[in-house]
C-alpha positions as CSV (number, residue, x, y, z in Angstrom):
1,X,0.0,0.0,-0.2
2,X,0.9,3.7,-0.5
3,X,1.6,5.4,2.7
4,X,1.9,9.2,3.6
5,X,4.1,10.1,6.7
6,X,3.0,13.0,8.4
7,X,5.6,13.7,10.9
8,X,9.2,12.7,10.1
9,X,11.0,12.5,13.2
10,X,12.5,9.7,15.1
11,X,9.2,7.9,15.0
12,X,8.4,8.9,11.3
13,X,11.8,7.1,10.3
14,X,10.9,3.9,12.5
15,X,7.4,3.5,11.0
16,X,9.1,3.9,7.2
17,X,11.5,1.5,8.2
18,X,8.8,-1.2,9.0
19,X,6.7,0.1,6.4
20,X,9.3,-1.0,3.9
21,X,10.1,-4.3,5.3
22,X,6.5,-5.4,5.1
23,X,6.5,-4.3,1.6
24,X,4.5,-1.0,1.2
25,X,5.6,2.3,-0.5
26,X,6.4,5.9,1.5
27,X,4.7,8.1,-1.3
28,X,5.0,11.1,0.9
29,X,7.2,12.1,4.1
30,X,5.9,15.5,5.7
31,X,7.8,17.7,8.2
32,X,8.3,21.3,9.1
33,X,10.7,21.9,6.0
34,X,8.0,20.6,3.4
35,X,4.8,21.8,4.7
36,X,3.8,23.0,1.2
37,X,3.8,19.3,0.2
38,X,1.0,18.5,2.6
39,X,-1.5,19.1,0.1
40,X,-4.7,17.4,-1.7
41,X,-2.8,16.3,-4.9
42,X,-0.2,14.5,-2.7
43,X,-2.4,12.8,-0.2
44,X,-4.6,11.7,-2.7
45,X,-1.8,8.9,-3.7
46,X,-1.8,7.5,-0.5
47,X,-3.9,4.6,0.9
48,X,-3.4,6.2,4.7
49,X,-1.5,8.4,6.3
50,X,0.3,7.8,9.5
51,X,0.7,11.2,11.6
52,X,3.1,11.5,14.3
53,X,4.3,15.1,14.8
54,X,3.6,16.7,18.1
55,X,0.5,18.2,20.3
56,X,0.7,21.6,18.5
57,X,0.3,20.4,15.0
58,X,-1.5,17.0,15.3
59,X,-5.3,18.4,15.2
60,X,-4.6,20.4,11.9
61,X,-3.0,17.7,10.5
62,X,-5.6,15.0,11.2
63,X,-8.3,17.7,10.3
64,X,-6.6,18.0,6.5
65,X,-6.1,14.4,6.2
66,X,-10.0,13.9,6.9
67,X,-10.9,17.0,4.6
68,X,-8.8,15.1,1.7
69,X,-10.5,11.7,2.2
70,X,-7.3,10.2,3.2
71,X,-7.6,7.5,6.2
72,X,-5.4,8.5,9.1
73,X,-3.9,6.8,11.8
74,X,-2.7,9.4,14.8
75,X,-0.3,8.7,17.2
76,X,0.7,12.4,18.7
77,X,-0.8,12.7,22.1
78,X,-1.2,16.0,23.9
79,X,-4.3,17.2,21.9
80,X,-6.9,15.3,23.2
81,X,-9.0,18.2,24.5
82,X,-10.0,18.5,20.6
83,X,-10.6,14.7,20.1
84,X,-14.5,15.1,19.8
85,X,-14.0,17.8,17.3
86,X,-12.2,15.2,14.9
87,X,-14.2,12.2,15.7
88,X,-17.3,14.4,14.7
89,X,-15.7,15.9,11.7
90,X,-14.7,12.4,10.6
91,X,-17.9,10.9,11.1
92,X,-20.1,13.9,9.2
93,X,-17.3,13.8,6.3
94,X,-17.6,9.9,6.1
95,X,-13.9,10.0,6.8
96,X,-11.4,7.3,8.4
97,X,-9.9,7.6,11.8
98,X,-7.8,5.5,14.1
99,X,-6.1,6.9,17.1
100,X,-4.3,5.2,20.2
101,X,-2.0,6.9,22.8
102,X,0.2,3.6,22.2
103,X,0.7,1.6,19.3
104,X,2.8,-1.1,20.6
105,X,1.0,-4.8,20.8
106,X,3.0,-5.4,24.1
107,X,1.4,-1.9,25.5
108,X,-2.2,-2.9,24.4
109,X,-1.8,-6.3,26.2
110,X,-0.6,-4.3,29.1
111,X,-3.6,-2.0,28.8
112,X,-5.9,-5.2,29.2
113,X,-4.2,-6.2,32.1
114,X,-4.1,-3.1,33.7
115,X,-8.1,-3.0,33.6
116,X,-8.0,-6.6,34.8
117,X,-6.1,-5.8,37.9
118,X,-7.9,-2.5,38.7
119,X,-11.0,-4.7,38.5
120,X,-9.3,-6.9,41.2
121,X,-8.4,-4.3,43.4
122,X,-11.4,-2.1,43.6
123,X,-12.6,-3.6,46.7
124,X,-9.6,-3.3,48.5
125,X,-9.0,-0.1,49.9
126,X,-6.0,-0.6,51.7
127,X,-4.1,-0.2,48.7
128,X,-3.2,3.0,47.5
129,X,-2.2,3.4,43.8
130,X,0.4,5.0,41.6
131,X,1.2,5.5,37.7
132,X,4.9,6.3,36.6
133,X,5.9,6.9,33.4
134,X,9.4,7.6,31.9
135,X,10.8,8.9,28.6
136,X,13.6,10.3,27.0
137,X,13.9,14.2,27.5
138,X,13.0,15.0,24.1
139,X,9.0,14.2,24.9
140,X,7.3,17.2,24.7
141,X,4.2,16.5,26.9
142,X,3.9,15.4,30.3
143,X,2.1,13.0,31.4
144,X,2.3,10.4,28.3
145,X,-0.7,9.5,26.3
146,X,-0.3,5.8,27.8
147,X,0.2,7.2,30.9
148,X,-3.2,8.9,31.0
149,X,-4.8,5.8,29.3
150,X,-3.6,3.9,32.5
151,X,-5.0,6.2,34.8
152,X,-8.2,6.4,33.2
153,X,-8.7,3.0,33.2
154,X,-7.9,3.0,37.1
155,X,-10.6,5.6,37.5
156,X,-13.2,3.8,35.6
157,X,-12.8,0.6,37.7
158,X,-11.7,2.1,41.2
159,X,-14.2,4.7,42.4
160,X,-12.1,5.8,45.4
161,X,-9.5,7.6,42.9
162,X,-11.8,10.8,41.5
163,X,-9.2,12.3,39.3
164,X,-5.7,12.1,38.0
165,X,-3.1,14.6,38.7
166,X,0.8,14.9,37.2
167,X,2.5,15.5,40.6
168,X,2.7,13.9,44.1
169,X,-0.4,14.3,46.3
170,X,-1.3,13.6,49.8
171,X,-4.9,13.5,48.9
172,X,-5.8,9.9,48.7
173,X,-9.0,10.2,46.1
174,X,-6.2,11.6,43.6
175,X,-4.7,9.4,41.3
176,X,-0.7,10.3,41.0
177,X,1.0,10.2,37.7
178,X,4.4,10.4,38.0
179,X,6.5,11.8,34.8
180,X,10.5,11.1,34.6
181,X,12.3,12.4,31.5
182,X,15.7,10.3,31.2
183,X,17.7,9.7,28.2
184,X,17.6,7.3,26.1
185,X,14.7,5.5,27.6
186,X,12.1,5.1,25.0
187,X,8.9,4.3,27.2
188,X,8.3,2.9,30.7
189,X,5.0,2.6,32.0
190,X,4.3,1.1,35.7
191,X,1.3,1.0,37.6
192,X,2.0,0.2,41.4
193,X,-0.5,-0.9,44.3
194,X,0.8,-0.2,47.5
195,X,-0.4,-1.4,51.2
196,X,1.1,-1.4,54.7
197,X,2.2,-4.9,54.3
198,X,3.0,-5.5,50.3
199,X,3.0,-4.0,46.7
200,X,1.8,-4.8,43.7
201,X,3.4,-3.9,40.1
202,X,2.7,-4.4,36.5
203,X,5.5,-3.1,34.3
204,X,5.8,-2.4,30.5
205,X,9.3,-1.3,29.6
206,X,10.1,-0.5,26.0
207,X,13.5,-1.5,24.8
208,X,13.3,0.7,21.3
209,X,10.8,2.4,19.0
210,X,9.9,-0.7,16.6
211,X,7.4,-1.9,18.6
212,X,5.3,1.2,18.2
213,X,6.3,1.6,14.9
214,X,5.1,-2.1,13.9
215,X,1.9,-1.4,15.4
216,X,1.1,1.9,13.4
217,X,2.0,-0.1,10.3
218,X,-0.8,-2.8,11.4
219,X,-3.1,0.1,12.1
220,X,-2.3,1.4,8.6
221,X,-3.3,-1.9,6.9
222,X,-6.2,-2.3,9.0
223,X,-8.0,1.0,8.2
224,X,-7.0,1.1,4.1
225,X,-10.5,1.4,2.5
226,X,-12.6,1.6,5.7
227,X,-14.7,4.4,6.6
228,X,-15.4,5.2,10.8
229,X,-13.5,5.7,14.1
230,X,-11.1,2.8,15.1
231,X,-8.7,1.9,17.9
232,X,-6.3,-0.5,18.4
233,X,-8.7,-2.9,20.0
234,X,-9.8,-3.1,16.6
235,X,-6.6,-3.7,14.9
236,X,-6.0,-6.7,17.6
237,X,-9.3,-8.0,17.8
238,X,-9.4,-7.4,21.8
């Protein structure tokens, strides 16, 4: 298939590597130096676009892909306050949109484990809960989209926690997300339940970007020729 890369940083280059290995063609690479090439003529040649740019540019990039009827897979985080606008426009315009805070197959399995553990721990009030995420220093948003997903999954199952905060708190009704920026970490996420007598932890540690890149290419393969709003659960059949 023909793929357009919208955002050609480290993730874009990793996605390109995996896409080429899987026999696809990269027909467009958009970054800050050639934004003028991000137009209908060029996008119309793509079966799907994969958008990994940044918090400021993700929303207009996705909207442009939808405007031009190009199915779009988005992995940028830090812009989700405008997600409902994207979904509404996608539905009304007959487009195709797939978003995940993390495209790694391992992380999406981790999400399912997190939901199940939260369900098991919901009645055990003696346990406090903390989410920790560690990324490289170039990551622009904090907390990570993956950490927010993990925290929101916990909040859905455990009603003693009312909201998440991105700092250390002594309010038991708040769920801490601790963000650390350490090079060259590609991504670590930990959910910890602590009581006076023991601790339970689940952790996902990425060794490199290839897991994220592979999942993004799988998502592009999935969305080709489709219309609607999708997630990695659709891609992986969870």
